[in-house]
C-alpha positions as CSV (number, residue, x, y, z in Angstrom):
1,M,85.1,171.6,143.7
2,F,83.5,169.9,146.7
3,L,82.7,166.8,144.7
4,L,86.3,166.5,143.5
5,D,87.7,166.8,147.0
6,F,85.3,164.2,148.2
7,I,86.2,161.8,145.4
8,Q,90.0,162.3,146.1
9,S,89.4,161.8,149.9
10,L,87.5,158.6,149.2
11,G,90.3,157.4,146.9
12,I,92.9,158.0,149.6
13,I,90.7,156.2,152.2
14,L,90.2,153.2,149.9
15,T,94.0,153.1,149.2
16,L,94.7,153.1,152.9
17,I,92.2,150.3,153.5
18,L,93.7,148.2,150.7
19,T,97.2,148.9,152.1
20,V,96.2,147.7,155.6
21,I,94.6,144.5,154.1
22,Q,97.8,143.8,152.0
23,M,100.0,144.3,155.1
24,W,97.8,141.9,157.1
25,F,98.1,139.3,154.4
26,Y,101.8,139.9,154.1
27,N,102.3,139.5,157.8
28,K,100.2,136.3,157.8
29,S,102.3,135.0,154.9
30,L,105.6,135.9,156.6
31,R,104.5,134.1,159.8
32,A,103.6,131.0,157.9
33,S,106.9,131.2,155.9
34,T,108.9,131.6,159.2
35,L,107.2,128.6,160.7
36,A,107.8,126.5,157.6
37,T,111.5,127.4,157.6
38,I,111.8,126.5,161.3
39,M,110.0,123.2,160.8
40,A,112.2,122.3,157.8
41,R,115.4,122.9,159.9
42,N,113.9,121.0,162.8
43,D,113.1,118.1,160.5
44,E,116.7,117.9,159.3
45,I,117.9,117.7,162.9
46,N,115.3,115.1,163.7
47,R,116.5,113.1,160.7
48,V,119.9,112.9,162.3
49,F,118.4,111.5,165.5
50,I,116.3,109.0,163.5
51,Q,119.3,107.8,161.5
52,N,121.5,107.7,164.6
53,P,119.2,106.7,167.5
54,E,122.2,106.2,169.8
55,L,122.7,110.0,169.8
56,F,119.3,110.5,171.5
57,V,120.0,107.8,174.1
58,K,123.4,109.3,174.8
59,L,121.8,112.6,175.7
60,N,121.0,111.0,179.1
61,E,124.8,110.6,179.8
62,S,126.7,113.2,181.8
63,Y,128.5,115.8,179.8
64,P,132.2,114.8,180.0
65,E,135.1,116.8,181.2
66,V,137.3,118.3,178.4
67,A,139.9,115.5,178.8
68,N,137.4,112.7,178.3
69,R,135.7,114.0,175.2
70,E,135.6,112.0,172.0
71,S,136.3,113.9,168.8
72,S,134.0,111.7,166.9
73,D,131.0,112.4,169.2
74,A,128.3,114.1,167.0
75,R,126.2,115.3,170.0
76,P,127.9,118.7,170.2
77,L,127.2,119.4,166.5
78,V,123.6,118.3,166.8
79,L,123.1,120.3,169.9
80,Y,124.6,123.4,168.4
81,S,122.2,123.1,165.5
82,L,119.3,122.7,168.0
83,F,120.4,125.6,170.2
84,N,120.8,127.9,167.2
85,L,117.4,126.9,166.0
86,Y,115.9,127.5,169.4
87,E,117.5,130.9,169.7
88,E,116.2,131.9,166.3
89,L,112.7,130.7,167.3
90,H,113.0,132.7,170.5
91,L,113.7,135.8,168.5
92,Y,110.8,135.1,166.1
93,R,108.5,134.9,169.1
94,K,109.9,138.2,170.5
95,Y,109.0,139.9,167.2
96,G,105.5,138.3,167.0
97,Y,106.2,135.8,164.2
98,V,105.2,132.8,166.3
99,D,101.8,132.3,167.9
100,E,101.6,131.7,171.6
101,E,100.1,128.2,171.2
102,I,102.9,127.2,168.8
103,W,105.5,128.8,171.1
104,E,104.2,126.8,174.1
105,A,104.6,123.5,172.2
106,W,108.2,124.5,171.2
107,R,109.0,125.7,174.7
108,N,107.9,122.3,176.1
109,S,110.1,120.5,173.5
110,M,113.1,122.8,174.4
111,A,112.6,122.1,178.1
112,K,112.9,118.3,177.4
113,I,116.1,118.7,175.4
114,F,117.8,121.1,177.8
115,N,117.0,118.9,180.7
116,Y,118.9,115.9,179.3
117,R,122.1,115.7,181.3
118,Y,124.4,115.9,178.3
119,A,122.5,118.8,176.8
120,S,122.4,120.8,180.1
121,G,126.2,120.3,180.6
122,F,126.9,121.3,177.0
123,W,124.7,124.4,177.4
124,K,126.7,125.5,180.5
125,E,129.8,125.4,178.3
126,V,128.5,127.2,175.3
127,K,125.8,129.5,176.6
128,S,128.0,132.6,176.5
129,E,127.8,132.4,172.7
130,Y,124.1,133.2,172.8
131,R,122.2,136.4,173.5
132,K,121.7,137.2,177.2
133,E,117.9,137.1,176.9
134,F,118.0,133.6,175.4
135,Q,120.5,132.5,178.1
136,F,118.1,133.6,180.8
137,F,115.2,131.9,179.0
138,V,117.1,128.6,178.7
139,D,118.3,128.8,182.3
140,T,114.7,129.0,183.5
141,L,114.0,125.8,181.6
142,I,116.7,123.7,183.2
143,R,115.6,122.1,186.5
């Protein structure tokens, strides 16, 4: 009877060890998949800037008053896409899906974007649409 209990216990321990190893590989895979998704979305946004270089240059302009806005201006749509991506990335970091080294690189990139005059003006107008935690984070980036 003792031998049977020992073998069963050993089987349970091995099963637990294999489960932990599988979870570790799954978590690593999930992190890589998350980063790949973020990078693909960022590449699409960058493609818009590459195809329309004037958009990037225009981020240095002041954010206009409501009466002076052009309906054909693509900057709000591009910035919405970026801000949504950044908020999602912020959440992924919160839940541990983004390594600190990668997060620091993204944070620096976000700081550059949010400190363009147009982007910071646009942010002030739309920030209430985002989570409070993300609002606070972005506000600390703007100088």
